[in-house]
BAZABA-289036 format. One line per field, with one value per residue: residue in one letter; x, y, z of N, C-alpha, C in turn. Coordinates in pm, 1 decimal, m for minus. Last residue first. Layout:
N
residu	a  ... $
n.xx	X  ... $
n.yy	Y  ... $
n.zz	Z  ... $
ca.xx	X  ... $
ca.yy	Y  ... $
ca.zz	Z  ... $
c.xx	X  ... $
c.yy	Y  ... $
c.zz	Z  ... $
# end
This chain:
187
residu	x  x  x  x  x  x  x  x  x  x  x  x  x  x  x  x  x  x  x  x  x  x  x  x  x  x  x  x  x  x  x  x  x  x  x  x  x  x  x  x  x  x  x  x  x  x  x  x  x  x  x  x  x  x  x  x  x  x  x  x  x  x  x  x  x  x  x  x  x  x  x  x  x  x  x  x  x  x  x  x  x  x  x  x  x  x  x  x  x  x  x  x  x  x  x  x  x  x  x  x  x  x  x  x  x  x  x  x  x  x  x  x  x  x  x  x  x  x  x  x  x  x  x  x  x  x  x  x  x  x  x  x  x  x  x  x  x  x  x  x  x  x  x  x  x  x  x  x  x  x  x  x  x  x  x  x  x  x  x  x  x  x  x  x  x  x  x  x  x  x  x  x  x  x  x  x  x  x  x  x  x  x  x  x  x  x  x $
n.xx	m1699.4  m1847.9  m1678.2  m1625.6  m1867.0  m1963.8  m1740.3  m1742.3  m1986.0  m1932.0  m1729.9  m1728.1  m1416.4  m1137.0  m1028.9  m1141.5  m984.7  m746.7  m837.8  m905.5  m654.0  m531.9  m693.3  m627.2  m354.6  m385.2  m516.0  m317.1  m124.9  m271.2  m306.4  m34.4  61.1  m10.2  204.3  409.6  268.6  360.9  539.1  410.5  261.8  24.2  117.9  200.9  m53.3  m214.8  m25.1  m72.4  m153.7  m454.4  m422.6  m510.3  m717.7  m674.4  m632.7  m783.4  m799.7  m1026.7  m1035.8  m1255.3  m1331.9  m1466.5  m1600.1  m1538.6  m1345.8  m1113.8  m863.8  m742.6  m916.8  m904.5  m628.7  m621.1  m781.2  m619.7  m409.8  m537.8  m831.2  m1075.1  m1258.9  m1313.6  m1614.3  m1695.6  m1743.4  m1754.7  m1549.5  m1450.8  m1246.7  m1089.3  m919.7  m672.0  m732.5  m1057.6  m1118.4  m1049.2  m808.1  m688.1  m474.3  m568.5  m604.3  m829.0  m894.9  m1041.3  m1239.6  m1384.4  m1218.1  m1019.4  m706.9  m494.3  m231.2  m197.5  m394.5  m316.7  m67.3  m144.1  m304.8  m116.7  52.0  m138.1  m239.7  m42.6  45.1  58.7  255.4  501.6  522.2  509.6  240.8  231.6  10.0  m64.6  m299.6  m400.6  m613.1  m731.6  m665.4  m587.5  m404.8  m108.0  43.8  267.9  367.7  547.0  607.2  603.8  607.7  580.2  799.6  957.4  890.6  839.5  688.1  662.5  498.4  408.2  189.8  289.6  414.4  193.1  63.2  265.6  281.3  21.2  19.4  217.1  101.9  m99.6  45.1  176.4  88.5  224.4  551.4  760.0  884.0  989.3  1265.0  1295.7  1061.1  737.4  424.5  112.8  m143.6  m184.1  m413.3  m494.8  m695.7  m797.0  m976.7 $
n.yy	404.6  331.1  247.1  m20.5  m173.0  m98.1  m164.2  m443.4  m509.9  m421.8  m595.0  m911.1  m1049.6  m1093.0  m865.4  m675.9  m701.3  m586.5  m322.6  m267.0  m284.3  m67.7  139.6  133.3  207.3  464.8  585.6  576.1  745.0  983.3  1028.5  1051.5  1275.5  1536.2  1663.7  1648.4  1683.7  1514.0  1704.0  1818.5  1790.2  1903.5  2177.8  2259.1  2230.0  2413.0  2662.6  2862.5  3088.8  2905.8  2562.1  2259.3  1991.0  1632.8  1372.2  1051.4  837.2  625.4  377.4  272.2  82.3  221.7  375.5  552.9  467.3  450.3  407.7  658.2  840.2  739.6  785.4  1063.2  1125.4  1021.1  1206.6  1454.2  1533.5  1653.6  1444.5  1245.0  1060.1  711.5  406.9  296.8  395.2  455.6  666.5  763.8  1006.3  1113.8  1443.9  1484.8  1501.7  1636.9  1546.7  1226.3  974.9  629.3  319.5  135.9  m184.4  m393.8  m544.8  m407.2  m412.9  m715.0  m804.1  m933.6  m872.7  m680.1  m486.9  m397.1  m281.5  m77.0  74.5  151.1  323.5  518.0  619.9  793.0  1042.5  1195.9  1065.3  869.1  608.8  380.5  233.9  m39.6  m308.3  m645.9  m899.5  m1214.6  m1481.4  m1693.1  m1899.0  m1750.6  m1550.5  m1494.9  m1230.5  m1040.2  m698.8  m413.4  m92.6  23.0  0.9  m269.9  m383.5  m535.2  m647.4  m576.3  m590.0  m871.6  m969.7  m998.6  m858.6  m618.1  m522.5  m479.7  m278.4  m83.7  m25.9  66.3  296.9  445.5  491.7  666.6  882.4  1070.0  1322.8  1387.8  1229.8  1056.8  1037.5  1218.3  1167.6  901.4  781.2  827.8  913.4  729.2  488.0  140.6  m98.5  m431.7  m667.0  m1002.1  m1271.8 $
n.zz	2613.4  2398.8  2206.8  2284.9  2245.2  1994.7  1835.1  1868.0  1748.7  1486.4  1407.3  1582.1  1715.2  1691.9  1592.8  1757.0  1987.0  1897.6  1868.9  2136.4  2258.6  2130.5  2230.1  2501.4  2479.4  2377.4  2590.2  2790.8  2671.5  2672.3  2946.1  3027.6  2874.8  2890.6  3010.6  2824.0  2491.7  2193.1  1940.9  1621.9  1401.5  1479.0  1507.4  1256.8  1126.7  1264.6  1445.5  1729.7  1870.5  1920.9  2006.3  1831.2  1960.1  2017.7  1959.6  1959.8  1694.2  1539.0  1333.7  1075.3  781.7  483.4  258.3  75.8  m217.0  m361.4  m264.4  m312.0  m179.8  81.5  125.3  113.2  338.9  540.2  520.0  569.9  716.9  679.9  693.2  513.8  601.0  666.4  857.3  1108.4  1385.2  1718.9  1908.7  2215.2  2415.2  2470.3  2365.9  2206.6  1855.8  1630.3  1529.7  1536.5  1389.8  1318.1  1168.7  980.5  888.5  637.3  522.8  337.2  110.6  100.9  m26.3  m169.6  m131.5  m339.7  m283.9  m29.9  m97.7  m271.3  m89.7  109.8  m36.5  m104.4  133.8  231.1  165.7  396.3  568.3  406.2  337.7  480.8  664.9  838.2  892.3  958.6  922.6  1013.7  962.7  1214.3  1385.4  1614.9  1418.2  1246.2  1048.1  877.4  875.5  735.6  610.3  264.9  m9.7  m56.2  202.9  469.7  799.2  1060.3  1320.7  1505.4  1809.2  2072.6  2151.2  2241.9  2004.6  1831.3  1976.2  1973.0  1699.6  1650.7  1811.7  1682.2  1432.5  1524.6  1618.6  1464.3  1509.9  1745.0  1755.5  1791.1  1526.0  1352.6  1349.7  1272.0  1023.4  864.6  1008.1  1005.1  1075.0  1064.1  980.2  972.4  829.6  842.9  701.8 $
ca.xx	m1606.4  m1921.5  m1729.4  m1521.4  m1784.3  m2049.8  m1785.6  m1626.3  m1962.5  m2041.6  m1694.9  m1775.5  m1558.9  m1222.5  m979.4  m1191.7  m1124.8  m748.9  m784.4  m1008.5  m760.6  m476.2  m690.1  m764.9  m391.0  m312.2  m586.0  m444.6  m92.3  m225.7  m423.1  m122.9  122.1  m104.1  74.1  410.7  330.5  263.4  527.6  473.2  401.6  26.0  58.4  297.6  65.4  m247.6  m92.6  m12.4  m126.5  m383.2  m471.2  m415.0  m689.0  m715.0  m510.8  m790.9  m727.1  m979.2  m1017.0  m1156.8  m1336.4  m1367.5  m1652.2  m1529.6  m1459.8  m1235.7  m957.8  m680.9  m886.1  m1033.4  m681.9  m547.5  m820.5  m749.0  m383.2  m482.9  m710.6  m956.3  m1253.0  m1174.6  m1532.1  m1703.2  m1720.1  m1754.6  m1655.5  m1451.8  m1377.9  m1086.1  m1044.3  m723.2  m634.2  m954.2  m1134.1  m1180.6  m809.0  m806.7  m496.7  m508.7  m584.4  m724.6  m918.1  m935.2  m1145.4  m1447.9  m1233.6  m1140.9  m781.9  m635.0  m288.7  m110.5  m394.2  m445.7  m75.9  m54.4  m362.3  m229.1  105.8  m60.1  m324.6  m66.8  39.2  m29.6  111.5  461.5  512.2  630.4  290.3  269.3  82.7  m41.7  m193.2  m397.5  m493.4  m758.2  m704.3  m702.7  m463.9  m230.1  31.8  153.6  383.7  430.3  653.6  558.3  640.3  461.7  747.7  946.1  902.4  972.9  647.1  761.7  508.3  538.1  165.4  210.5  492.5  297.0  m7.8  223.0  400.0  70.7  m75.9  234.9  221.3  m136.2  m21.0  224.3  49.6  80.2  459.1  672.5  847.8  844.3  1217.4  1314.1  1181.2  857.8  535.9  216.0  m87.1  m158.9  m318.8  m492.7  m580.6  m811.1  m855.2 $
ca.yy	449.6  362.7  382.3  83.1  m185.5  m87.3  m24.5  m365.8  m541.8  m362.4  m454.8  m822.7  m1017.1  m1199.4  m991.5  m687.3  m743.0  m729.0  m396.9  m262.2  m378.1  m202.7  112.3  105.1  77.3  363.8  571.7  505.7  604.9  925.4  1014.2  949.3  1141.5  1447.1  1669.8  1556.2  1737.4  1529.1  1594.4  1839.1  1747.3  1758.1  2102.5  2257.8  2155.4  2269.7  2612.1  2739.8  3103.8  3010.8  2695.4  2359.6  2098.1  1768.9  1449.2  1192.4  860.7  762.7  392.5  366.9  101.9  138.3  263.9  602.5  450.4  484.2  295.6  535.5  855.1  744.6  648.3  986.2  1173.7  957.2  1063.7  1425.3  1453.2  1736.9  1540.0  1258.8  1144.1  855.5  481.8  206.2  422.3  364.8  643.0  692.2  951.1  1010.1  1339.3  1524.0  1428.9  1664.4  1676.2  1306.1  1087.7  759.7  386.1  237.8  m89.7  m305.5  m614.5  m431.1  m288.1  m640.0  m763.2  m949.7  m973.2  m797.1  m557.7  m462.3  m389.3  m182.0  19.6  62.9  202.5  451.4  534.7  663.5  942.7  1240.8  1064.8  992.5  705.7  462.4  295.1  98.1  m224.6  m512.0  m824.0  m1075.4  m1413.9  m1570.9  m1933.8  m1842.1  m1551.7  m1575.8  m1315.3  m1128.8  m835.6  m496.2  m198.1  16.3  130.0  m185.9  m394.6  m413.8  m680.4  m548.6  m523.9  m776.3  m965.5  m1054.4  m990.6  m700.9  m552.9  m577.5  m402.0  m142.9  m73.8  m53.5  187.9  408.5  406.6  541.6  798.0  931.4  1262.3  1358.0  1339.1  1082.0  921.6  1220.7  1304.9  937.2  852.2  751.1  953.3  812.3  596.8  256.8  m2.8  m313.1  m581.3  m867.8  m1191.7 $
ca.zz	2717.0  2521.8  2192.7  2303.3  2366.2  2113.7  1846.7  1912.6  1889.8  1563.5  1430.0  1475.4  1716.9  1746.5  1536.9  1620.4  1992.5  1933.1  1753.1  2032.1  2298.9  2114.7  2086.5  2459.9  2537.6  2298.8  2462.2  2810.3  2701.7  2545.8  2859.0  3083.4  2865.0  2822.1  3079.2  2938.5  2613.4  2300.6  2036.5  1752.0  1389.9  1455.7  1617.9  1367.7  1081.7  1268.3  1326.1  1676.8  1727.1  1846.5  2040.7  1879.8  1862.6  2049.5  1988.2  1993.2  1819.4  1551.4  1476.9  1129.6  926.5  551.6  336.8  214.1  m127.0  m433.3  m256.5  m363.9  m322.6  11.8  129.3  14.3  205.5  512.9  506.0  437.1  740.7  667.6  803.9  557.9  515.2  686.5  734.0  993.1  1288.1  1605.0  1849.3  2087.8  2361.9  2559.2  2396.6  2302.7  1982.4  1687.1  1598.8  1508.1  1480.2  1288.4  1297.6  973.7  997.7  686.1  611.0  467.7  186.2  72.2  92.6  m205.9  m41.6  m329.7  m412.1  m47.5  2.2  m319.5  m212.9  143.1  24.9  m208.7  50.4  296.3  58.4  289.1  594.8  473.0  228.7  496.6  541.0  869.6  796.7  1013.8  857.9  1057.4  912.0  1136.4  1249.8  1617.9  1552.1  1253.8  1166.2  858.7  921.9  764.3  699.5  402.7  50.6  m74.1  67.5  389.2  657.4  1006.1  1196.4  1456.8  1664.7  2033.9  2092.4  2334.4  2124.7  1796.8  1941.3  2100.5  1771.4  1581.8  1837.9  1823.2  1441.3  1456.5  1717.9  1461.4  1382.3  1750.1  1725.7  1906.5  1607.3  1372.5  1368.9  1411.9  1067.9  897.9  921.9  1067.0  996.2  1149.4  923.1  1057.7  801.9  899.3  702.3 $
c.xx	m1576.7  m1831.8  m1807.8  m1570.9  m1694.2  m1968.8  m1871.0  m1664.4  m1848.1  m2022.9  m1804.9  m1739.2  m1597.4  m1372.4  m1074.3  m1142.6  m1180.2  m891.8  m788.8  m963.7  m871.4  m583.5  m635.5  m770.4  m533.4  m348.1  m516.5  m516.4  m219.5  m195.3  m385.1  m242.2  29.4  m55.3  m30.4  275.3  321.7  333.5  413.9  452.3  480.5  168.3  68.9  247.8  169.0  m125.0  m119.7  m93.3  m67.1  m265.3  m388.5  m485.6  m589.2  m676.0  m545.0  m654.9  m725.4  m919.9  m948.6  m1153.4  m1223.6  m1367.7  m1540.3  m1568.7  m1430.8  m1360.5  m1084.7  m778.2  m833.8  m1010.0  m815.8  m594.8  m751.2  m800.0  m510.5  m447.6  m656.1  m825.7  m1129.5  m1159.4  m1390.9  m1615.9  m1723.1  m1718.1  m1641.6  m1571.1  m1360.9  m1229.9  m1017.0  m850.9  m692.9  m853.4  m1025.0  m1210.6  m940.4  m807.8  m618.4  m547.2  m509.7  m721.2  m800.4  m985.2  m1031.0  m1355.7  m1289.5  m1148.7  m903.1  m726.4  m437.4  m175.0  m313.5  m451.2  m205.4  m60.6  m276.5  m287.9  m6.4  m0.8  m249.0  m146.6  14.1  m40.9  26.0  309.1  497.9  637.4  410.7  324.8  107.3  44.7  m184.3  m275.5  m503.9  m625.2  m735.4  m756.5  m589.4  m275.9  m94.6  153.2  254.8  470.1  531.5  632.0  587.6  481.0  627.4  904.9  881.2  990.6  775.1  715.9  614.4  549.5  292.2  187.9  416.6  375.7  92.6  146.7  362.2  189.9  m25.5  142.6  241.2  m20.6  m69.1  155.6  88.0  35.0  313.6  572.5  745.1  794.2  1068.7  1253.8  1176.5  969.7  659.9  317.3  13.6  m91.6  m304.8  m379.1  m592.6  m682.0  m887.8 $
c.yy	596.7  421.4  426.0  226.0  m64.1  m90.2  m6.7  m218.5  m458.1  m387.7  m383.7  m678.8  m935.0  m1176.6  m1105.7  m814.7  m763.6  m782.4  m547.0  m339.3  m382.5  m306.3  m28.1  69.7  37.6  223.7  469.2  483.8  521.7  776.9  946.1  922.0  1031.1  1302.8  1576.8  1551.5  1634.5  1589.3  1620.8  1718.1  1774.6  1704.7  1951.4  2172.7  2146.7  2187.3  2462.5  2691.1  2977.0  3058.9  2795.8  2489.6  2196.3  1867.1  1593.1  1255.0  1010.8  783.3  528.4  358.8  192.8  177.6  173.4  492.7  515.2  465.5  321.9  417.1  725.0  754.5  643.1  840.5  1090.1  999.8  987.5  1277.9  1406.5  1662.5  1629.6  1357.5  1153.3  929.9  629.8  276.5  325.6  399.0  551.3  676.1  874.7  945.1  1240.6  1410.9  1473.5  1585.7  1701.6  1431.8  1168.1  864.6  516.9  313.2  6.4  m216.1  m526.5  m501.1  m312.7  m516.0  m681.0  m921.7  m999.4  m908.6  m687.0  m542.4  m468.7  m304.5  m96.2  m1.3  102.2  320.5  461.1  567.2  802.2  1143.8  1091.3  998.8  848.3  571.1  385.1  159.4  m86.5  m435.0  m686.5  m1007.5  m1266.1  m1510.6  m1814.9  m1871.5  m1637.5  m1578.7  m1399.5  m1225.4  m910.6  m628.4  m281.3  m91.3  137.2  m45.3  m301.1  m447.7  m551.6  m586.5  m480.0  m719.1  m862.7  m1071.8  m1060.0  m842.0  m648.2  m618.9  m512.3  m272.9  m141.0  m113.1  58.9  292.9  357.7  441.8  666.2  840.1  1114.1  1283.3  1292.3  1194.5  948.3  1118.8  1310.7  1074.2  893.9  841.1  874.6  853.2  678.1  364.7  114.8  m223.9  m454.8  m791.8  m1054.3 $
c.zz	2706.9  2629.2  2315.6  2283.7  2388.1  2242.4  1971.7  1929.5  1947.0  1712.9  1508.8  1509.6  1594.2  1725.3  1575.2  1552.3  1851.7  1936.7  1780.1  1908.1  2194.2  2148.9  2058.3  2311.2  2496.5  2348.9  2372.4  2677.9  2718.8  2564.3  2727.8  2993.9  2914.7  2816.8  3016.0  3009.4  2726.7  2421.9  2135.6  1841.9  1518.4  1442.8  1595.2  1483.2  1194.0  1229.9  1341.7  1556.7  1663.4  1930.0  1961.9  1917.7  1920.1  1940.6  2026.4  2021.7  1848.6  1690.9  1493.7  1280.5  972.7  699.0  386.0  311.9  7.8  m349.3  m337.0  m365.0  m382.2  m138.5  56.6  11.3  97.6  375.0  471.4  415.5  605.8  688.6  799.9  672.1  569.9  587.4  766.4  863.7  1171.6  1516.5  1729.2  2039.1  2233.2  2510.3  2498.1  2324.6  2078.5  1813.7  1672.7  1594.5  1437.5  1391.9  1272.7  1107.2  996.4  798.7  659.7  567.6  325.9  160.0  49.1  m84.9  m68.5  m246.8  m402.4  m176.9  m16.2  m228.3  m266.1  18.5  52.4  m157.2  m58.5  209.7  112.8  171.8  470.8  469.7  279.1  390.1  569.2  740.9  854.7  916.1  924.4  995.4  948.9  1093.0  1160.0  1478.0  1545.0  1398.6  1155.3  976.4  891.5  827.6  735.6  480.1  194.0  m16.7  61.1  246.6  576.9  859.4  1125.2  1322.7  1626.5  1881.9  2044.7  2282.2  2216.7  1921.2  1910.2  2078.0  1902.3  1655.6  1774.0  1860.7  1584.6  1457.7  1654.9  1561.7  1376.7  1624.1  1730.8  1883.1  1717.1  1475.0  1406.6  1444.7  1213.4  950.6  961.9  961.9  1076.8  1067.1  1018.9  1010.5  886.0  872.5  761.0 $
# end
């Protein structure tokens, strides 16, 4: 079983913001595979699919970013998902737009959605796919920056990173996470 979780904030207001790049990856993954993330439960939107005999679950928590772990914890409990079978896709200020990085574990790095997931799961040992959004320049605050839309000048880089993230998610369904990290972190 594989569970891919994209982080973001629900609602039209946040749809194209930097903080919602995790949702953007989930939507593109679903679109390319003709899946629909439309079932509602666990304070989230989800779908259950099968790929070559592997059960694949996609989740978009609808709790707002800072409480993402509450939705994920309920989802994991219901489907009996182990920590090692989840991959969390989220925005990262420490990577430039267009860059992605996969990691097996780590801290929250100041990301409140990841902090809540660590708190809810009681572990830092879960897979992550970090999506670069860059850092704001003064006087823009981090909150205003992550809740702002990507500028047109970054559209190409953002689109490319979403495509790479979709390919990485699909690769993880078929391969070990080490193989996926070696392939996609080299780019």
